[in-house]
Backbone as ProteinMPNN parsed JSONL, in Angstrom:
{"seq_chain_A": "XXXXXXXXXXXXXXXXXXXXXXXXXXXXXXXXXXXXXXXXXXXXXXXXXXXXXXXXXXXXXXXXXXXXXXXXXXXXXXXXXXXXXXXXXXXXXXXXXXXXXXXXXXXXXXXXXXXXXXXXXXXXXXXXXXXXXXXXXXXXXXXXXXXXXXXXXXXXXXXXXXXX", "coords_chain_A": {"N_chain_A": [[5.392, 17.371, 11.081], [4.351, 14.851, 11.4], [1.738, 15.181, 10.567], [2.108, 15.494, 7.818], [2.961, 12.918, 7.24], [0.634, 11.544, 7.574], [-1.104, 12.621, 5.667], [0.256, 12.902, 3.101], [1.304, 10.272, 2.008], [-1.126, 8.632, 1.457], [-2.38, 10.473, -0.258], [-0.581, 10.748, -2.397], [-0.567, 8.091, -3.346], [-3.294, 7.784, -4.063], [-3.392, 9.753, -6.042], [-1.669, 8.682, -7.975], [-3.124, 6.372, -8.687], [-5.426, 7.648, -9.657], [-4.426, 8.957, -11.906], [-3.594, 6.739, -13.412], [-6.076, 5.524, -13.838], [-7.478, 7.54, -15.2], [-6.011, 7.897, -17.574], [-5.895, 5.414, -18.753], [-6.588, 3.752, -21.558], [-7.995, 1.4, -21.931], [-9.773, 1.031, -19.878], [-11.132, 3.372, -19.447], [-14.063, 4.986, -18.855], [-17.157, 6.656, -18.938], [-19.546, 5.821, -18.046], [-20.246, 5.173, -15.452], [-22.354, 4.315, -12.863], [-23.663, 2.261, -14.226], [-21.787, 0.358, -15.027], [-20.841, -0.793, -12.73], [-20.541, -3.708, -10.871], [-20.683, -5.511, -12.938], [-18.774, -7.421, -13.144], [-16.41, -6.942, -14.419], [-13.218, -5.29, -14.697], [-13.552, -2.629, -15.383], [-15.933, -1.855, -14.192], [-15.183, -1.974, -11.513], [-13.258, 0.031, -11.48], [-14.849, 2.247, -12.059], [-16.349, 2.231, -9.737], [-14.355, 2.979, -7.903], [-13.892, 5.565, -8.84], [-16.28, 6.867, -8.179], [-16.57, 6.501, -5.392], [-14.229, 7.466, -4.298], [-13.715, 9.756, -2.536], [-14.73, 8.869, -0.023], [-13.187, 6.6, 0.348], [-10.71, 7.781, 0.556], [-10.888, 9.096, 3.008], [-11.081, 6.862, 4.685], [-8.561, 5.81, 4.117], [-6.918, 7.8, 5.235], [-7.58, 7.563, 7.959], [-6.729, 4.921, 8.411], [-4.034, 5.241, 7.88], [-3.261, 6.954, 9.985], [-4.049, 5.592, 12.358], [-3.102, 2.94, 12.162], [-0.894, 2.498, 10.311], [1.11, 4.506, 10.806], [1.961, 3.953, 13.544], [3.116, 1.422, 13.033], [5.092, 2.162, 11.208], [6.672, 3.806, 12.838], [7.685, 1.855, 14.54], [9.233, 0.446, 12.71], [11.151, 2.386, 12.151], [12.442, 2.483, 14.609], [13.436, -0.097, 14.878], [14.952, -1.55, 12.451], [15.087, -4.141, 11.506], [12.625, -5.385, 11.597], [11.292, -4.624, 9.365], [11.163, -6.246, 7.015], [9.547, -8.345, 7.935], [7.201, -6.936, 8.515], [6.486, -6.029, 5.929], [6.129, -8.48, 4.623], [3.986, -9.538, 6.089], [2.113, -7.579, 5.43], [1.729, -8.076, 2.704], [0.568, -10.606, 2.825], [-1.805, -9.946, 4.14], [-2.898, -8.286, 2.159], [-3.33, -10.178, 0.118], [-5.151, -11.911, 1.389], [-7.302, -10.134, 1.913], [-7.917, -9.378, -0.708], [-8.659, -11.868, -1.724], [-10.952, -12.464, -0.196], [-12.705, -10.289, -0.835], [-12.84, -10.631, -3.6], [-14.072, -13.11, -3.801], [-16.572, -12.471, -2.769], [-17.633, -10.713, -4.731], [-17.537, -12.248, -6.98], [-18.964, -14.026, -9.687], [-20.126, -17.2, -9.796], [-20.832, -18.414, -12.195], [-19.063, -17.507, -14.068], [-16.772, -18.938, -13.785], [-13.863, -20.475, -12.192], [-11.496, -19.429, -13.089], [-11.947, -16.746, -13.57], [-12.309, -15.844, -10.951], [-9.718, -16.122, -9.925], [-8.362, -14.248, -11.521], [-9.621, -11.829, -10.757], [-8.913, -11.802, -8.06], [-6.076, -11.636, -8.187], [-5.815, -9.173, -9.497], [-6.971, -7.39, -7.623], [-5.277, -7.836, -5.431], [-2.875, -6.927, -6.498], [-3.454, -4.188, -6.868], [-3.754, -3.381, -4.184], [-1.193, -4.032, -3.171], [0.433, -2.337, -4.685], [-0.538, 0.132, -3.794], [0.298, 0.055, -1.059], [3.048, -0.15, -1.402], [3.673, 2.317, -2.613], [2.836, 3.932, -0.515], [4.578, 3.222, 1.677], [7.006, 3.83, 0.476], [6.729, 6.589, 0.166], [6.665, 7.324, 2.878], [9.262, 6.551, 3.569], [10.746, 8.359, 2.065], [9.938, 10.763, 3.262], [11.056, 10.363, 5.782], [13.753, 10.271, 5.277], [16.141, 11.484, 6.242], [16.126, 10.638, 8.895], [16.327, 7.879, 8.546], [18.846, 7.75, 7.305], [20.539, 8.845, 9.294], [20.212, 6.994, 11.358], [21.284, 4.778, 10.136], [23.946, 5.575, 9.859], [24.642, 5.746, 12.558], [24.433, 3.066, 13.234], [26.486, 1.905, 11.686], [28.687, 3.21, 12.802], [28.56, 2.24, 15.434], [29.03, -0.453, 14.98], [31.646, -0.321, 14.034], [32.97, 0.627, 16.315], [32.503, -1.497, 18.058], [33.943, -3.494, 16.757], [36.521, -2.448, 16.979], [36.806, -2.523, 19.751], [36.806, -5.278, 20.176], [39.168, -5.976, 18.891], [41.051, -4.694, 20.478], [40.926, -6.133, 22.779]], "CA_chain_A": [[5.857, 16.315, 10.196], [3.428, 13.72, 11.52], [0.594, 15.516, 9.72], [2.494, 15.16, 6.442], [3.013, 11.461, 7.118], [-0.744, 11.054, 7.489], [-1.763, 13.123, 4.459], [0.953, 12.725, 1.822], [1.342, 8.945, 1.372], [-2.379, 8.269, 0.779], [-2.654, 11.419, -1.335], [0.267, 10.365, -3.532], [-1.065, 6.817, -3.884], [-4.564, 8.034, -4.745], [-3.1, 10.513, -7.258], [-1.125, 7.73, -8.957], [-4.237, 5.567, -9.193], [-6.307, 8.516, -10.449], [-3.776, 9.155, -13.206], [-3.68, 5.473, -14.147], [-7.467, 5.309, -14.244], [-7.884, 8.552, -16.169], [-5.323, 7.778, -18.851], [-5.881, 4.037, -19.226], [-7.591, 3.711, -22.623], [-8.761, 0.161, -21.913], [-10.771, 1.033, -18.819], [-11.744, 4.68, -19.265], [-15.486, 4.957, -19.178], [-17.942, 7.645, -18.203], [-20.864, 5.26, -17.786], [-20.489, 5.27, -14.018], [-23.065, 3.287, -12.112], [-24.091, 1.151, -15.07], [-20.728, -0.65, -15.148], [-20.505, -1.378, -11.432], [-21.165, -5.0, -10.604], [-20.764, -6.381, -14.111], [-17.738, -8.441, -13.054], [-15.224, -6.538, -15.155], [-12.428, -4.298, -13.972], [-14.071, -1.283, -15.65], [-16.917, -1.579, -13.147], [-14.44, -1.713, -10.283], [-12.629, 1.342, -11.627], [-15.911, 3.239, -11.891], [-16.646, 2.251, -8.302], [-13.329, 3.797, -7.259], [-14.101, 6.963, -9.228], [-17.435, 7.415, -7.47], [-16.419, 6.444, -3.937], [-12.87, 7.859, -3.913], [-13.638, 10.602, -1.324], [-14.935, 8.046, 1.173], [-12.016, 5.737, 0.472], [-9.598, 8.608, 1.012], [-11.076, 9.281, 4.456], [-10.69, 5.584, 5.297], [-7.103, 5.714, 3.979], [-6.315, 8.693, 6.232], [-7.748, 6.943, 9.278], [-5.84, 3.759, 8.452], [-2.668, 5.757, 7.958], [-3.016, 7.522, 11.313], [-4.268, 4.652, 13.458], [-2.417, 1.652, 12.009], [0.371, 2.515, 9.581], [2.145, 5.305, 11.469], [2.612, 3.198, 14.629], [3.973, 0.386, 12.438], [6.247, 2.85, 10.64], [7.524, 4.211, 13.962], [8.389, 0.64, 14.982], [10.254, 0.165, 11.699], [12.235, 3.351, 12.343], [13.182, 2.107, 15.819], [14.092, -1.395, 14.701], [14.884, -1.786, 11.002], [15.017, -5.568, 11.18], [11.241, -5.857, 11.475], [10.712, -4.122, 8.116], [10.831, -7.365, 6.127], [8.398, -9.043, 8.523], [6.026, -6.075, 8.32], [6.103, -6.05, 4.518], [5.613, -9.818, 4.313], [2.637, -9.603, 6.679], [1.254, -6.685, 4.65], [1.39, -8.766, 1.458], [-0.385, -11.672, 3.178], [-3.085, -9.271, 4.392], [-3.405, -7.874, 0.838], [-3.826, -11.366, -0.58], [-6.361, -12.373, 2.08], [-8.381, -9.174, 1.661], [-8.284, -9.504, -2.121], [-9.367, -13.141, -1.891], [-12.288, -12.338, 0.385], [-13.525, -9.383, -1.644], [-13.049, -11.245, -4.917], [-15.066, -14.173, -3.649], [-17.879, -11.834, -2.559], [-18.169, -10.13, -5.963], [-17.376, -13.213, -8.067], [-20.131, -14.757, -10.167], [-19.667, -18.569, -10.062], [-21.085, -18.799, -13.583], [-17.923, -17.107, -14.899], [-15.703, -19.927, -13.607], [-12.799, -20.221, -11.218], [-10.467, -18.63, -13.742], [-12.314, -15.341, -13.334], [-12.048, -15.578, -9.535], [-8.268, -15.952, -9.777], [-7.996, -12.976, -12.149], [-10.095, -10.741, -9.896], [-8.094, -11.828, -6.846], [-4.742, -11.117, -8.498], [-5.953, -7.747, -9.795], [-7.185, -6.666, -6.365], [-4.054, -7.942, -4.625], [-1.884, -6.037, -7.109], [-3.836, -2.81, -6.544], [-3.42, -3.145, -2.777], [0.263, -4.082, -3.002], [0.972, -1.098, -5.258], [-0.889, 1.211, -2.859], [1.156, 0.009, 0.125], [4.421, 0.138, -1.823], [3.741, 3.773, -2.754], [2.677, 4.491, 0.824], [5.805, 3.064, 2.457], [8.056, 4.583, -0.205], [6.512, 7.989, 0.551], [7.116, 7.465, 4.263], [10.726, 6.466, 3.577], [11.258, 9.636, 1.556], [9.708, 11.765, 4.306], [11.958, 10.08, 6.897], [15.05, 9.94, 4.703], [17.22, 11.899, 7.148], [16.087, 9.75, 10.058], [16.864, 6.585, 8.118], [20.282, 7.908, 7.057], [21.263, 9.041, 10.554], [20.219, 5.733, 12.101], [22.219, 3.892, 9.434], [25.288, 6.017, 10.233], [24.86, 5.333, 13.943], [24.625, 1.617, 13.233], [27.823, 1.647, 11.149], [29.652, 3.671, 13.802], [28.556, 1.322, 16.575], [29.687, -1.685, 14.543], [33.084, -0.044, 13.99], [33.489, 0.71, 17.687], [32.497, -2.862, 18.592], [35.063, -4.204, 16.132], [37.743, -1.921, 17.589], [36.856, -3.049, 21.115], [37.177, -6.69, 20.092], [40.583, -6.028, 18.506], [41.877, -4.241, 21.6], [40.886, -7.148, 23.842]], "C_chain_A": [[4.901, 15.122, 10.225], [2.194, 13.947, 10.643], [0.893, 15.171, 8.262], [2.531, 13.659, 6.216], [1.621, 10.844, 7.039], [-1.35, 11.41, 6.139], [-1.057, 12.7, 3.166], [0.954, 11.311, 1.249], [0.011, 8.504, 0.746], [-2.698, 9.19, -0.399], [-1.841, 11.072, -2.581], [-0.245, 9.075, -4.169], [-2.379, 7.009, -4.635], [-4.341, 8.817, -6.034], [-2.549, 9.598, -8.351], [-2.245, 6.885, -9.549], [-5.186, 6.404, -10.047], [-5.727, 8.751, -11.839], [-3.857, 7.879, -14.04], [-5.091, 5.223, -14.661], [-7.868, 6.285, -15.343], [-7.269, 8.314, -17.544], [-5.194, 6.351, -19.357], [-6.966, 3.888, -20.293], [-8.454, 2.45, -22.596], [-9.907, 0.204, -20.912], [-11.467, 2.372, -18.636], [-13.185, 4.642, -19.748], [-16.196, 6.005, -18.343], [-19.323, 7.111, -17.847], [-21.222, 5.287, -16.31], [-21.197, 4.081, -13.441], [-23.459, 2.081, -12.952], [-23.065, 0.035, -15.183], [-20.421, -1.362, -13.838], [-21.27, -2.681, -11.248], [-21.249, -5.921, -11.797], [-19.667, -7.44, -14.137], [-16.469, -8.107, -13.803], [-14.496, -5.442, -14.397], [-12.905, -2.88, -14.25], [-15.126, -0.898, -14.624], [-16.25, -1.259, -11.828], [-13.803, -0.328, -10.332], [-13.671, 2.445, -11.492], [-16.342, 3.347, -10.433], [-15.643, 3.141, -7.58], [-13.489, 5.272, -7.61], [-15.203, 7.598, -8.388], [-17.184, 7.513, -5.972], [-15.03, 6.856, -3.448], [-12.822, 8.772, -2.683], [-13.814, 9.804, -0.033], [-13.729, 7.136, 1.416], [-10.808, 6.525, 0.962], [-9.695, 8.87, 2.513], [-10.674, 8.008, 5.195], [-9.169, 5.417, 5.232], [-6.395, 6.6, 5.004], [-6.42, 8.108, 7.635], [-6.828, 5.733, 9.442], [-4.39, 4.203, 8.613], [-2.346, 6.224, 9.379], [-3.062, 6.466, 12.414], [-3.437, 3.372, 13.367], [-1.013, 1.806, 11.431], [1.451, 3.33, 10.284], [2.747, 4.617, 12.69], [3.528, 2.079, 14.112], [5.244, 1.021, 11.878], [7.208, 3.311, 11.737], [8.311, 3.018, 14.499], [9.494, 0.267, 13.996], [11.434, 1.12, 11.861], [13.085, 3.006, 13.563], [14.002, 0.84, 15.606], [13.929, -1.822, 13.241], [14.691, -3.251, 10.633], [13.588, -6.076, 11.018], [10.593, -5.433, 10.162], [10.299, -5.26, 7.192], [9.604, -8.114, 6.635], [7.12, -8.248, 8.311], [5.561, -6.134, 6.87], [5.555, -7.412, 4.1], [4.198, -9.981, 4.863], [1.654, -8.747, 5.888], [0.825, -7.363, 3.346], [0.41, -9.915, 1.711], [-1.763, -11.069, 3.428], [-3.709, -8.82, 3.071], [-4.014, -9.059, 0.1], [-5.104, -11.894, 0.06], [-7.545, -11.441, 1.825], [-8.86, -9.268, 0.216], [-9.066, -10.784, -2.365], [-10.793, -13.047, -1.371], [-13.202, -11.459, -0.445], [-13.825, -9.974, -3.018], [-14.111, -12.33, -4.85], [-16.467, -13.586, -3.489], [-18.46, -11.328, -3.875], [-18.134, -11.094, -7.149], [-18.702, -13.885, -8.397], [-19.668, -16.168, -10.531], [-19.883, -19.022, -11.507], [-19.912, -18.444, -14.497], [-16.727, -18.033, -14.743], [-14.628, -19.486, -12.623], [-11.681, -19.354, -11.786], [-10.705, -17.137, -13.492], [-12.043, -14.946, -11.883], [-10.56, -15.322, -9.305], [-7.83, -14.61, -10.358], [-8.415, -11.792, -11.283], [-9.232, -10.656, -8.641], [-6.717, -11.23, -7.105], [-4.777, -9.622, -8.794], [-6.09, -6.948, -8.506], [-5.95, -6.715, -5.471], [-2.976, -7.008, -5.174], [-2.188, -4.577, -6.793], [-3.451, -2.485, -5.103], [-1.91, -3.111, -2.563], [0.919, -2.816, -3.549], [0.672, 0.079, -4.336], [0.075, 1.226, -1.674], [2.61, 0.263, -0.231], [4.621, 1.647, -1.971], [3.693, 4.429, -1.379], [3.982, 4.414, 1.608], [6.989, 3.769, 1.796], [7.947, 6.07, 0.135], [6.978, 8.238, 1.979], [8.643, 7.423, 4.351], [11.348, 7.764, 3.074], [11.081, 10.73, 2.603], [10.667, 11.589, 5.481], [13.376, 9.761, 6.427], [16.198, 10.293, 5.647], [17.274, 11.001, 8.378], [16.684, 8.394, 9.71], [18.373, 6.658, 7.901], [21.065, 8.047, 8.357], [21.294, 7.755, 11.375], [21.156, 4.723, 11.45], [23.656, 4.268, 9.788], [25.609, 5.6, 11.661], [25.138, 3.84, 14.029], [26.03, 1.264, 12.754], [28.884, 2.057, 12.166], [29.707, 2.729, 14.999], [29.216, -0.008, 16.21], [31.2, -1.504, 14.485], [33.673, -0.016, 15.394], [33.506, -0.669, 18.349], [33.665, -3.664, 18.031], [36.391, -3.742, 16.725], [37.901, -2.434, 19.014], [37.287, -4.511, 21.126], [38.656, -6.842, 19.747], [41.484, -5.665, 19.687], [41.908, -5.262, 22.734], [41.775, -8.248, 23.485]], "O_chain_A": [[4.672, 14.469, 9.206], [1.671, 13.006, 10.046], [0.044, 14.625, 7.557], [2.179, 13.176, 5.139], [1.45, 9.751, 6.501], [-2.037, 10.588, 5.532], [-1.698, 12.197, 2.243], [0.624, 11.154, 0.073], [0.009, 8.042, -0.395], [-3.225, 8.741, -1.417], [-2.365, 11.102, -3.694], [-0.343, 8.98, -5.392], [-2.56, 6.459, -5.721], [-5.031, 8.573, -7.024], [-2.921, 9.726, -9.517], [-2.315, 6.701, -10.764], [-5.698, 5.918, -11.056], [-6.455, 8.743, -12.831], [-4.154, 7.931, -15.234], [-5.277, 4.763, -15.788], [-8.524, 5.899, -16.309], [-7.931, 8.508, -18.564], [-4.45, 6.103, -20.306], [-8.152, 3.896, -19.962], [-9.538, 2.437, -23.18], [-10.902, -0.503, -21.075], [-12.316, 2.502, -17.753], [-13.471, 4.308, -20.898], [-15.867, 6.209, -17.175], [-20.18, 7.869, -17.394], [-22.396, 5.413, -15.963], [-20.701, 2.957, -13.517], [-23.575, 0.978, -12.419], [-23.431, -1.117, -15.413], [-19.802, -2.427, -13.843], [-22.484, -2.743, -11.444], [-21.823, -7.005, -11.699], [-19.628, -8.268, -15.047], [-15.537, -8.911, -13.821], [-15.081, -4.753, -13.561], [-12.682, -1.997, -13.421], [-15.207, 0.264, -14.227], [-16.697, -0.372, -11.101], [-13.809, 0.399, -9.339], [-13.402, 3.474, -10.873], [-16.662, 4.435, -9.955], [-16.024, 3.961, -6.744], [-13.248, 6.137, -6.769], [-15.071, 8.736, -7.939], [-17.55, 8.51, -5.348], [-14.694, 6.613, -2.289], [-11.947, 8.577, -1.84], [-13.109, 10.05, 0.945], [-13.312, 6.933, 2.556], [-9.976, 5.996, 1.7], [-8.679, 8.863, 3.208], [-9.997, 8.074, 6.221], [-8.558, 4.937, 6.187], [-5.385, 6.195, 5.578], [-5.463, 8.152, 8.407], [-6.22, 5.549, 10.497], [-3.624, 3.619, 9.38], [-1.277, 5.919, 9.908], [-2.208, 6.452, 13.301], [-3.103, 2.782, 14.394], [-0.048, 1.297, 12.001], [2.598, 2.89, 10.354], [3.963, 4.688, 12.867], [4.585, 1.822, 14.686], [6.339, 0.487, 12.051], [8.425, 3.214, 11.577], [9.476, 3.159, 14.871], [10.567, -0.178, 14.402], [12.587, 0.711, 11.723], [14.299, 3.209, 13.558], [15.124, 0.724, 16.099], [12.903, -2.381, 12.853], [14.182, -3.558, 9.555], [13.368, -7.096, 10.365], [9.467, -5.837, 9.872], [9.198, -5.24, 6.642], [8.724, -8.476, 5.853], [6.08, -8.811, 7.971], [4.366, -6.275, 6.609], [4.617, -7.485, 3.306], [3.317, -10.503, 4.179], [0.501, -9.134, 5.695], [-0.327, -7.232, 2.934], [-0.477, -10.165, 0.895], [-2.772, -11.614, 2.983], [-4.917, -8.956, 2.881], [-5.096, -8.946, -0.476], [-6.038, -12.281, -0.643], [-8.655, -11.899, 1.553], [-10.061, -9.241, -0.051], [-10.031, -10.787, -3.129], [-11.731, -13.498, -2.027], [-14.341, -11.831, -0.73], [-14.933, -9.832, -3.533], [-14.948, -12.448, -5.744], [-17.437, -14.137, -4.01], [-19.655, -11.492, -4.12], [-18.657, -10.773, -8.216], [-19.463, -14.263, -7.506], [-18.895, -16.33, -11.476], [-19.188, -19.919, -11.985], [-19.777, -19.014, -15.579], [-15.762, -17.922, -15.499], [-14.502, -18.311, -12.277], [-11.005, -18.635, -11.051], [-9.77, -16.378, -13.235], [-11.594, -13.83, -11.618], [-10.191, -14.406, -8.57], [-7.015, -13.911, -9.755], [-7.639, -10.853, -11.1], [-8.862, -9.564, -8.21], [-6.243, -10.405, -6.324], [-3.876, -8.886, -8.39], [-5.404, -5.943, -8.318], [-5.619, -5.722, -4.822], [-2.25, -6.373, -4.409], [-1.278, -3.809, -6.481], [-2.884, -1.425, -4.835], [-1.406, -2.246, -1.847], [1.852, -2.285, -2.946], [1.534, 0.931, -4.119], [0.611, 2.276, -1.32], [3.341, 0.842, 0.572], [5.623, 2.191, -1.507], [4.432, 5.378, -1.114], [4.445, 5.42, 2.145], [7.882, 4.254, 2.491], [8.959, 6.731, 0.365], [7.615, 9.254, 2.258], [9.245, 8.173, 5.12], [12.365, 8.213, 3.602], [11.985, 11.54, 2.809], [11.05, 12.573, 6.113], [14.113, 9.055, 7.114], [17.12, 9.499, 5.832], [18.357, 10.648, 8.845], [17.454, 7.828, 10.486], [19.099, 5.734, 8.269], [22.127, 7.444, 8.513], [22.3, 7.459, 12.02], [21.756, 3.9, 12.142], [24.494, 3.39, 9.996], [26.72, 5.152, 11.944], [25.984, 3.405, 14.81], [26.692, 0.415, 13.351], [29.865, 1.341, 12.369], [30.787, 2.451, 15.521], [29.887, -0.617, 17.043], [31.953, -2.411, 14.839], [34.746, -0.568, 15.634], [34.419, -0.977, 19.115], [34.302, -4.429, 18.756], [37.287, -4.556, 16.95], [39.012, -2.748, 19.439], [38.051, -4.928, 21.997], [39.322, -7.742, 20.257], [42.548, -6.256, 19.871], [42.823, -5.249, 23.558], [41.895, -9.214, 24.238]]}, "name": "protein", "num_of_chains": 1, "seq": "XXXXXXXXXXXXXXXXXXXXXXXXXXXXXXXXXXXXXXXXXXXXXXXXXXXXXXXXXXXXXXXXXXXXXXXXXXXXXXXXXXXXXXXXXXXXXXXXXXXXXXXXXXXXXXXXXXXXXXXXXXXXXXXXXXXXXXXXXXXXXXXXXXXXXXXXXXXXXXXXXXXX"}
């Protein structure tokens, strides 16, 4: 099951992005390398098309080394889920800001920097949402059984308080 948790979430997320890129009429281009670095999202999308295999390997390593331990902690203690997701969104925004600043051409103005940052943050946030949703589906029974145990323990605590 752990193998599936490493492979499936990144694979599903990459498949969703591949479908969006392939069937998006505004950004579909076969020019490849010529569009990369021009400051437009079509260049970024072409970059992802070319380097997707390397990015997938990085995604698998990230999934195994970082995300699965975090997910295991979420399964043990559900209350940290909100904190984890909030931290993940902050990391997405910081990473998007840094990368956007690196590729941003100051001649295009600050407006362009904000647009690139928001686009990159959205791509990352969507990736992680798909990733964690996939993990939740894979661990659905675990999540349901822990929820039932929690409800049962709350009922028994309430009964104990009434009997006292």
